[in-house]
PDB file of N, CA, C and O in Angstrom:
ATOM      1  N   MET A   1      -1.058 -23.413  -9.250  1.00  0.00           N
ATOM      2  CA  MET A   1      -2.182 -22.540  -9.368  1.00  0.00           C
ATOM      3  C   MET A   1      -2.863 -22.363  -7.962  1.00  0.00           C
ATOM      4  O   MET A   1      -3.189 -23.255  -7.178  1.00  0.00           O
ATOM      5  N   ILE A   2      -3.013 -20.867  -7.815  1.00  0.00           N
ATOM      6  CA  ILE A   2      -3.548 -20.348  -6.414  1.00  0.00           C
ATOM      7  C   ILE A   2      -4.867 -20.627  -6.154  1.00  0.00           C
ATOM      8  O   ILE A   2      -5.599 -20.329  -7.098  1.00  0.00           O
ATOM      9  N   LEU A   3      -5.438 -21.112  -5.170  1.00  0.00           N
ATOM     10  CA  LEU A   3      -6.853 -21.522  -4.660  1.00  0.00           C
ATOM     11  C   LEU A   3      -7.289 -20.458  -3.658  1.00  0.00           C
ATOM     12  O   LEU A   3      -6.613 -19.951  -2.762  1.00  0.00           O
ATOM     13  N   ALA A   4      -8.436 -20.246  -3.962  1.00  0.00           N
ATOM     14  CA  ALA A   4      -8.908 -19.284  -2.613  1.00  0.00           C
ATOM     15  C   ALA A   4      -8.750 -19.594  -1.579  1.00  0.00           C
ATOM     16  O   ALA A   4      -8.915 -18.793  -0.660  1.00  0.00           O
ATOM     17  N   HIS A   5      -8.294 -21.137  -1.325  1.00  0.00           N
ATOM     18  CA  HIS A   5      -8.189 -21.404   0.264  1.00  0.00           C
ATOM     19  C   HIS A   5      -6.798 -21.108   0.393  1.00  0.00           C
ATOM     20  O   HIS A   5      -6.430 -21.452   1.517  1.00  0.00           O
ATOM     21  N   GLU A   6      -6.022 -20.697  -0.168  1.00  0.00           N
ATOM     22  CA  GLU A   6      -4.372 -20.490   0.120  1.00  0.00           C
ATOM     23  C   GLU A   6      -4.696 -19.014   0.475  1.00  0.00           C
ATOM     24  O   GLU A   6      -4.021 -18.648   1.437  1.00  0.00           O
ATOM     25  N   ILE A   7      -5.600 -17.969  -0.053  1.00  0.00           N
ATOM     26  CA  ILE A   7      -5.416 -16.787   0.289  1.00  0.00           C
ATOM     27  C   ILE A   7      -6.249 -16.490   1.690  1.00  0.00           C
ATOM     28  O   ILE A   7      -5.921 -15.677   2.553  1.00  0.00           O
ATOM     29  N   LEU A   8      -7.325 -17.292   1.696  1.00  0.00           N
ATOM     30  CA  LEU A   8      -8.770 -17.045   2.656  1.00  0.00           C
ATOM     31  C   LEU A   8      -7.839 -18.035   4.040  1.00  0.00           C
ATOM     32  O   LEU A   8      -8.361 -17.686   5.099  1.00  0.00           O
ATOM     33  N   MET A   9      -7.199 -18.627   4.200  1.00  0.00           N
ATOM     34  CA  MET A   9      -6.764 -19.354   5.265  1.00  0.00           C
ATOM     35  C   MET A   9      -7.537 -19.861   5.917  1.00  0.00           C
ATOM     36  O   MET A   9      -7.037 -20.347   6.932  1.00  0.00           O
ATOM     37  N   GLY A  10      -8.856 -20.027   5.798  1.00  0.00           N
ATOM     38  CA  GLY A  10      -9.950 -20.427   6.243  1.00  0.00           C
ATOM     39  C   GLY A  10     -10.672 -19.291   7.404  1.00  0.00           C
ATOM     40  O   GLY A  10     -11.424 -19.638   8.314  1.00  0.00           O
ATOM     41  N   ARG A  11     -10.347 -18.237   7.189  1.00  0.00           N
ATOM     42  CA  ARG A  11     -11.129 -17.012   7.856  1.00  0.00           C
ATOM     43  C   ARG A  11     -12.377 -16.621   7.538  1.00  0.00           C
ATOM     44  O   ARG A  11     -13.185 -16.103   8.309  1.00  0.00           O
ATOM     45  N   GLU A  12     -12.549 -16.905   6.252  1.00  0.00           N
ATOM     46  CA  GLU A  12     -13.840 -16.436   5.960  1.00  0.00           C
ATOM     47  C   GLU A  12     -14.582 -17.088   6.766  1.00  0.00           C
ATOM     48  O   GLU A  12     -15.447 -16.276   7.097  1.00  0.00           O
ATOM     49  N   ARG A  13     -14.817 -18.258   7.395  1.00  0.00           N
ATOM     50  CA  ARG A  13     -15.848 -18.711   8.303  1.00  0.00           C
ATOM     51  C   ARG A  13     -16.080 -17.914   9.630  1.00  0.00           C
ATOM     52  O   ARG A  13     -17.199 -18.036  10.129  1.00  0.00           O
ATOM     53  N   SER A  14     -15.173 -17.115  10.266  1.00  0.00           N
ATOM     54  CA  SER A  14     -15.361 -16.418  11.007  1.00  0.00           C
ATOM     55  C   SER A  14     -15.857 -14.589  10.614  1.00  0.00           C
ATOM     56  O   SER A  14     -16.490 -13.735  11.235  1.00  0.00           O
ATOM     57  N   PHE A  15     -15.209 -14.633   9.344  1.00  0.00           N
ATOM     58  CA  PHE A  15     -15.646 -13.257   8.887  1.00  0.00           C
ATOM     59  C   PHE A  15     -16.078 -13.390   7.445  1.00  0.00           C
ATOM     60  O   PHE A  15     -15.262 -12.995   6.612  1.00  0.00           O
ATOM     61  N   PRO A  16     -17.134 -13.841   7.045  1.00  0.00           N
ATOM     62  CA  PRO A  16     -17.799 -14.041   5.850  1.00  0.00           C
ATOM     63  C   PRO A  16     -17.333 -12.716   4.904  1.00  0.00           C
ATOM     64  O   PRO A  16     -17.093 -11.534   5.148  1.00  0.00           O
ATOM     65  N   LEU A  17     -17.335 -13.478   3.813  1.00  0.00           N
ATOM     66  CA  LEU A  17     -16.914 -12.302   2.476  1.00  0.00           C
ATOM     67  C   LEU A  17     -18.372 -11.537   1.904  1.00  0.00           C
ATOM     68  O   LEU A  17     -19.526 -11.955   1.810  1.00  0.00           O
ATOM     69  N   THR A  18     -17.880 -10.523   1.651  1.00  0.00           N
ATOM     70  CA  THR A  18     -19.011  -9.592   0.678  1.00  0.00           C
ATOM     71  C   THR A  18     -19.054  -9.751  -0.605  1.00  0.00           C
ATOM     72  O   THR A  18     -18.367 -10.639  -1.109  1.00  0.00           O
ATOM     73  N   SER A  19     -19.691  -9.103  -1.228  1.00  0.00           N
ATOM     74  CA  SER A  19     -19.895  -9.787  -2.790  1.00  0.00           C
ATOM     75  C   SER A  19     -18.755  -8.745  -3.438  1.00  0.00           C
ATOM     76  O   SER A  19     -18.526  -8.948  -4.630  1.00  0.00           O
ATOM     77  N   ASP A  20     -18.126  -7.823  -2.902  1.00  0.00           N
ATOM     78  CA  ASP A  20     -17.218  -7.212  -3.298  1.00  0.00           C
ATOM     79  C   ASP A  20     -15.773  -7.742  -3.547  1.00  0.00           C
ATOM     80  O   ASP A  20     -14.982  -7.821  -4.487  1.00  0.00           O
ATOM     81  N   LEU A  21     -15.833  -8.066  -2.224  1.00  0.00           N
ATOM     82  CA  LEU A  21     -14.521  -9.148  -1.484  1.00  0.00           C
ATOM     83  C   LEU A  21     -14.621 -10.323  -2.447  1.00  0.00           C
ATOM     84  O   LEU A  21     -13.577 -10.501  -3.075  1.00  0.00           O
ATOM     85  N   LEU A  22     -15.621 -11.178  -2.728  1.00  0.00           N
ATOM     86  CA  LEU A  22     -15.491 -12.191  -3.551  1.00  0.00           C
ATOM     87  C   LEU A  22     -15.133 -11.565  -4.918  1.00  0.00           C
ATOM     88  O   LEU A  22     -14.138 -11.918  -5.550  1.00  0.00           O
ATOM     89  N   ASP A  23     -15.978 -10.636  -5.331  1.00  0.00           N
ATOM     90  CA  ASP A  23     -15.399 -10.505  -6.806  1.00  0.00           C
ATOM     91  C   ASP A  23     -13.915  -9.909  -6.757  1.00  0.00           C
ATOM     92  O   ASP A  23     -13.078 -10.215  -7.606  1.00  0.00           O
ATOM     93  N   ASN A  24     -13.681  -9.132  -5.815  1.00  0.00           N
ATOM     94  CA  ASN A  24     -11.925  -8.693  -5.759  1.00  0.00           C
ATOM     95  C   ASN A  24     -10.844 -10.118  -5.387  1.00  0.00           C
ATOM     96  O   ASN A  24      -9.624 -10.158  -5.551  1.00  0.00           O
ATOM     97  N   LEU A  25     -11.643 -11.092  -4.910  1.00  0.00           N
ATOM     98  CA  LEU A  25     -10.778 -12.426  -4.671  1.00  0.00           C
ATOM     99  C   LEU A  25     -10.505 -13.197  -6.099  1.00  0.00           C
ATOM    100  O   LEU A  25      -9.552 -13.937  -6.347  1.00  0.00           O
ATOM    101  N   GLY A  26     -11.616 -12.823  -6.996  1.00  0.00           N
ATOM    102  CA  GLY A  26     -11.771 -13.918  -8.250  1.00  0.00           C
ATOM    103  C   GLY A  26     -10.352 -13.023  -9.144  1.00  0.00           C
ATOM    104  O   GLY A  26      -9.444 -13.530  -9.803  1.00  0.00           O
ATOM    105  N   LYS A  27     -10.545 -11.974  -8.929  1.00  0.00           N
ATOM    106  CA  LYS A  27      -9.712 -10.879 -10.176  1.00  0.00           C
ATOM    107  C   LYS A  27      -8.265 -11.104  -9.193  1.00  0.00           C
ATOM    108  O   LYS A  27      -7.269 -11.090  -9.916  1.00  0.00           O
ATOM    109  N   LEU A  28      -7.981 -11.278  -7.917  1.00  0.00           N
ATOM    110  CA  LEU A  28      -6.683 -11.460  -7.488  1.00  0.00           C
ATOM    111  C   LEU A  28      -6.279 -12.906  -7.973  1.00  0.00           C
ATOM    112  O   LEU A  28      -5.371 -13.002  -8.799  1.00  0.00           O
ATOM    113  N   ILE A  29      -6.841 -13.912  -7.550  1.00  0.00           N
ATOM    114  CA  ILE A  29      -6.580 -15.323  -8.319  1.00  0.00           C
ATOM    115  C   ILE A  29      -6.280 -15.213  -9.714  1.00  0.00           C
ATOM    116  O   ILE A  29      -5.202 -15.754  -9.960  1.00  0.00           O
ATOM    117  N   VAL A  30      -6.728 -14.807 -10.530  1.00  0.00           N
ATOM    118  CA  VAL A  30      -6.566 -14.360 -11.642  1.00  0.00           C
ATOM    119  C   VAL A  30      -5.068 -13.941 -12.001  1.00  0.00           C
ATOM    120  O   VAL A  30      -4.340 -14.524 -12.804  1.00  0.00           O
ATOM    121  N   SER A  31      -4.798 -12.969 -11.349  1.00  0.00           N
ATOM    122  CA  SER A  31      -3.396 -12.574 -11.434  1.00  0.00           C
ATOM    123  C   SER A  31      -2.256 -12.875 -10.932  1.00  0.00           C
ATOM    124  O   SER A  31      -1.100 -12.690 -11.314  1.00  0.00           O
ATOM    125  N   LEU A  32      -2.849 -13.504  -9.765  1.00  0.00           N
ATOM    126  CA  LEU A  32      -1.599 -14.103  -9.073  1.00  0.00           C
ATOM    127  C   LEU A  32      -1.148 -15.514  -9.788  1.00  0.00           C
ATOM    128  O   LEU A  32      -0.019 -16.004  -9.805  1.00  0.00           O
ATOM    129  N   ASN A  33      -2.339 -16.018 -10.367  1.00  0.00           N
ATOM    130  CA  ASN A  33      -1.896 -17.402 -11.026  1.00  0.00           C
ATOM    131  C   ASN A  33      -1.229 -16.898 -12.690  1.00  0.00           C
ATOM    132  O   ASN A  33      -0.539 -17.677 -13.347  1.00  0.00           O
ATOM    133  N   LYS A  34      -1.438 -16.067 -12.977  1.00  0.00           N
ATOM    134  CA  LYS A  34      -0.614 -15.496 -14.236  1.00  0.00           C
ATOM    135  C   LYS A  34       0.804 -14.944 -13.978  1.00  0.00           C
ATOM    136  O   LYS A  34       1.766 -15.156 -14.717  1.00  0.00           O
ATOM    137  N   PHE A  35       0.827 -14.111 -12.694  1.00  0.00           N
ATOM    138  CA  PHE A  35       2.245 -14.224 -12.286  1.00  0.00           C
ATOM    139  C   PHE A  35       2.873 -15.471 -12.023  1.00  0.00           C
ATOM    140  O   PHE A  35       3.971 -15.741 -12.509  1.00  0.00           O
ATOM    141  N   ARG A  36       2.145 -16.376 -11.164  1.00  0.00           N
ATOM    142  CA  ARG A  36       2.940 -17.539 -10.653  1.00  0.00           C
ATOM    143  C   ARG A  36       3.103 -18.290 -11.970  1.00  0.00           C
ATOM    144  O   ARG A  36       4.041 -19.058 -11.758  1.00  0.00           O
ATOM    145  N   GLU A  37       2.765 -18.431 -12.959  1.00  0.00           N
ATOM    146  CA  GLU A  37       3.246 -18.741 -14.094  1.00  0.00           C
ATOM    147  C   GLU A  37       4.354 -18.448 -14.670  1.00  0.00           C
ATOM    148  O   GLU A  37       5.288 -19.239 -14.807  1.00  0.00           O
ATOM    149  N   LEU A  38       4.331 -17.115 -15.107  1.00  0.00           N
ATOM    150  CA  LEU A  38       5.735 -16.296 -15.625  1.00  0.00           C
ATOM    151  C   LEU A  38       6.810 -16.129 -14.543  1.00  0.00           C
ATOM    152  O   LEU A  38       7.985 -15.940 -14.857  1.00  0.00           O
ATOM    153  N   TYR A  39       6.424 -16.197 -13.333  1.00  0.00           N
ATOM    154  CA  TYR A  39       7.567 -16.617 -12.430  1.00  0.00           C
ATOM    155  C   TYR A  39       8.430 -17.994 -12.334  1.00  0.00           C
ATOM    156  O   TYR A  39       9.608 -18.019 -11.981  1.00  0.00           O
ATOM    157  N   GLY A  40       7.809 -18.919 -12.632  1.00  0.00           N
ATOM    158  CA  GLY A  40       8.159 -20.429 -13.101  1.00  0.00           C
ATOM    159  C   GLY A  40       8.939 -20.815 -11.996  1.00  0.00           C
ATOM    160  O   GLY A  40      10.007 -21.373 -12.248  1.00  0.00           O
ATOM    161  N   GLU A  41       8.600 -20.617 -10.739  1.00  0.00           N
ATOM    162  CA  GLU A  41       9.324 -21.205  -9.679  1.00  0.00           C
ATOM    163  C   GLU A  41       7.924 -21.563  -8.619  1.00  0.00           C
ATOM    164  O   GLU A  41       6.930 -20.840  -8.686  1.00  0.00           O
ATOM    165  N   LYS A  42       7.974 -22.602  -7.773  1.00  0.00           N
ATOM    166  CA  LYS A  42       7.122 -22.710  -6.728  1.00  0.00           C
ATOM    167  C   LYS A  42       7.253 -21.386  -5.865  1.00  0.00           C
ATOM    168  O   LYS A  42       8.297 -20.845  -5.500  1.00  0.00           O
ATOM    169  N   MET A  43       5.537 -20.867  -5.549  1.00  0.00           N
ATOM    170  CA  MET A  43       5.162 -20.178  -4.433  1.00  0.00           C
ATOM    171  C   MET A  43       4.266 -20.264  -3.585  1.00  0.00           C
ATOM    172  O   MET A  43       3.097 -20.304  -3.969  1.00  0.00           O
ATOM    173  N   ILE A  44       4.580 -20.313  -2.223  1.00  0.00           N
ATOM    174  CA  ILE A  44       3.539 -20.343  -1.211  1.00  0.00           C
ATOM    175  C   ILE A  44       3.243 -18.902  -0.536  1.00  0.00           C
ATOM    176  O   ILE A  44       3.980 -18.032  -0.074  1.00  0.00           O
ATOM    177  N   VAL A  45       1.809 -19.031  -0.685  1.00  0.00           N
ATOM    178  CA  VAL A  45       1.273 -17.567  -0.089  1.00  0.00           C
ATOM    179  C   VAL A  45       1.430 -17.951   1.469  1.00  0.00           C
ATOM    180  O   VAL A  45       0.800 -18.873   1.987  1.00  0.00           O
ATOM    181  N   SER A  46       2.363 -17.119   2.161  1.00  0.00           N
ATOM    182  CA  SER A  46       2.542 -17.076   3.745  1.00  0.00           C
ATOM    183  C   SER A  46       1.424 -16.023   4.554  1.00  0.00           C
ATOM    184  O   SER A  46       0.970 -16.001   5.698  1.00  0.00           O
ATOM    185  N   SER A  47       1.293 -15.422   3.691  1.00  0.00           N
ATOM    186  CA  SER A  47      -0.006 -14.524   4.872  1.00  0.00           C
ATOM    187  C   SER A  47      -1.064 -13.804   3.803  1.00  0.00           C
ATOM    188  O   SER A  47      -1.027 -12.699   3.260  1.00  0.00           O
ATOM    189  N   GLY A  48      -1.887 -14.745   3.741  1.00  0.00           N
ATOM    190  CA  GLY A  48      -2.804 -14.223   3.219  1.00  0.00           C
ATOM    191  C   GLY A  48      -4.260 -13.095   3.584  1.00  0.00           C
ATOM    192  O   GLY A  48      -3.959 -11.902   3.589  1.00  0.00           O
ATOM    193  N   TRP A  49      -5.406 -13.354   3.805  1.00  0.00           N
ATOM    194  CA  TRP A  49      -6.227 -12.238   3.836  1.00  0.00           C
ATOM    195  C   TRP A  49      -6.510 -12.143   5.969  1.00  0.00           C
ATOM    196  O   TRP A  49      -6.709 -13.065   6.760  1.00  0.00           O
ATOM    197  N   ARG A  50      -6.413 -10.871   6.174  1.00  0.00           N
ATOM    198  CA  ARG A  50      -6.133 -10.777   7.458  1.00  0.00           C
ATOM    199  C   ARG A  50      -7.403  -9.663   7.350  1.00  0.00           C
ATOM    200  O   ARG A  50      -7.277  -8.608   6.727  1.00  0.00           O
ATOM    201  N   PRO A  51      -8.631 -10.051   8.043  1.00  0.00           N
ATOM    202  CA  PRO A  51      -9.480  -9.226   8.968  1.00  0.00           C
ATOM    203  C   PRO A  51      -9.278  -9.099   9.991  1.00  0.00           C
ATOM    204  O   PRO A  51      -8.596  -9.948  10.565  1.00  0.00           O
ATOM    205  N   GLY A  52      -9.823  -7.887  10.743  1.00  0.00           N
ATOM    206  CA  GLY A  52     -10.023  -7.979  12.039  1.00  0.00           C
ATOM    207  C   GLY A  52      -8.886  -8.358  12.920  1.00  0.00           C
ATOM    208  O   GLY A  52      -7.779  -7.876  12.679  1.00  0.00           O
ATOM    209  N   HIS A  53      -9.046  -9.143  13.880  1.00  0.00           N
ATOM    210  CA  HIS A  53      -8.340  -9.002  14.730  1.00  0.00           C
ATOM    211  C   HIS A  53      -6.690  -9.872  14.223  1.00  0.00           C
ATOM    212  O   HIS A  53      -5.602  -9.785  14.793  1.00  0.00           O
ATOM    213  N   TYR A  54      -7.033 -10.621  13.056  1.00  0.00           N
ATOM    214  CA  TYR A  54      -5.571 -11.411  12.653  1.00  0.00           C
ATOM    215  C   TYR A  54      -4.621 -10.100  11.900  1.00  0.00           C
ATOM    216  O   TYR A  54      -3.418 -10.351  11.833  1.00  0.00           O
ATOM    217  N   ASN A  55      -4.971  -9.028  11.457  1.00  0.00           N
ATOM    218  CA  ASN A  55      -4.398  -7.940  11.155  1.00  0.00           C
ATOM    219  C   ASN A  55      -3.902  -7.432  12.320  1.00  0.00           C
ATOM    220  O   ASN A  55      -2.683  -7.264  12.282  1.00  0.00           O
ATOM    221  N   ASP A  56      -4.491  -7.101  13.445  1.00  0.00           N
ATOM    222  CA  ASP A  56      -3.732  -6.537  14.678  1.00  0.00           C
ATOM    223  C   ASP A  56      -2.755  -7.371  15.054  1.00  0.00           C
ATOM    224  O   ASP A  56      -1.628  -6.901  15.212  1.00  0.00           O
ATOM    225  N   TRP A  57      -3.044  -9.037  15.312  1.00  0.00           N
ATOM    226  CA  TRP A  57      -2.157  -9.943  15.761  1.00  0.00           C
ATOM    227  C   TRP A  57      -0.583  -9.659  14.897  1.00  0.00           C
ATOM    228  O   TRP A  57       0.552  -9.634  15.373  1.00  0.00           O
ATOM    229  N   ALA A  58      -1.018  -9.476  13.536  1.00  0.00           N
ATOM    230  CA  ALA A  58      -0.049  -9.379  12.865  1.00  0.00           C
ATOM    231  C   ALA A  58       0.701  -8.150  12.908  1.00  0.00           C
ATOM    232  O   ALA A  58       1.781  -8.243  12.324  1.00  0.00           O
ATOM    233  N   GLY A  59       0.465  -7.066  13.404  1.00  0.00           N
ATOM    234  CA  GLY A  59       1.215  -5.834  13.798  1.00  0.00           C
ATOM    235  C   GLY A  59       0.782  -4.760  12.422  1.00  0.00           C
ATOM    236  O   GLY A  59       1.302  -3.725  12.004  1.00  0.00           O
ATOM    237  N   GLY A  60      -0.524  -5.632  11.935  1.00  0.00           N
ATOM    238  CA  GLY A  60      -0.791  -4.844  10.750  1.00  0.00           C
ATOM    239  C   GLY A  60      -0.949  -3.142  10.740  1.00  0.00           C
ATOM    240  O   GLY A  60      -0.825  -2.662  11.866  1.00  0.00           O
ATOM    241  N   SER A  61      -1.173  -2.267   9.774  1.00  0.00           N
ATOM    242  CA  SER A  61      -1.505  -1.097  10.238  1.00  0.00           C
ATOM    243  C   SER A  61      -3.183  -0.934   9.909  1.00  0.00           C
ATOM    244  O   SER A  61      -3.731  -1.498   8.962  1.00  0.00           O
ATOM    245  N   LYS A  62      -3.932   0.025  10.964  1.00  0.00           N
ATOM    246  CA  LYS A  62      -5.081   0.190  10.744  1.00  0.00           C
ATOM    247  C   LYS A  62      -5.791   0.268   9.659  1.00  0.00           C
ATOM    248  O   LYS A  62      -6.849  -0.342   9.508  1.00  0.00           O
ATOM    249  N   ASN A  63      -5.291   0.996   8.843  1.00  0.00           N
ATOM    250  CA  ASN A  63      -5.384   1.325   7.558  1.00  0.00           C
ATOM    251  C   ASN A  63      -5.057   0.356   6.504  1.00  0.00           C
ATOM    252  O   ASN A  63      -5.025   0.787   5.351  1.00  0.00           O
ATOM    253  N   SER A  64      -4.806  -0.900   6.721  1.00  0.00           N
ATOM    254  CA  SER A  64      -4.095  -1.523   5.627  1.00  0.00           C
ATOM    255  C   SER A  64      -5.334  -2.409   4.853  1.00  0.00           C
ATOM    256  O   SER A  64      -6.402  -2.853   5.273  1.00  0.00           O
ATOM    257  N   ALA A  65      -4.699  -2.448   3.575  1.00  0.00           N
ATOM    258  CA  ALA A  65      -5.817  -2.936   2.646  1.00  0.00           C
ATOM    259  C   ALA A  65      -5.385  -4.591   2.427  1.00  0.00           C
ATOM    260  O   ALA A  65      -5.785  -5.061   1.362  1.00  0.00           O
ATOM    261  N   HIS A  66      -4.742  -5.366   3.170  1.00  0.00           N
ATOM    262  CA  HIS A  66      -3.917  -6.378   3.245  1.00  0.00           C
ATOM    263  C   HIS A  66      -5.353  -7.392   3.208  1.00  0.00           C
ATOM    264  O   HIS A  66      -5.245  -8.617   3.254  1.00  0.00           O
TER     265      HIS A  66
END
């Protein structure tokens, strides 16, 4: 089961989530857990939420919705 800490990776401490982001996180977790169950294999989140400088560091697009 995917949990919030897998996606947030502790970054919410420096970049607090808005209420919209919290709502979207809940929806994402439900969807990912359904997918994980259907996939039937172990899955690891290797790149979760990338706010601010984390996205820059990863070479992400300035317009990234990652």
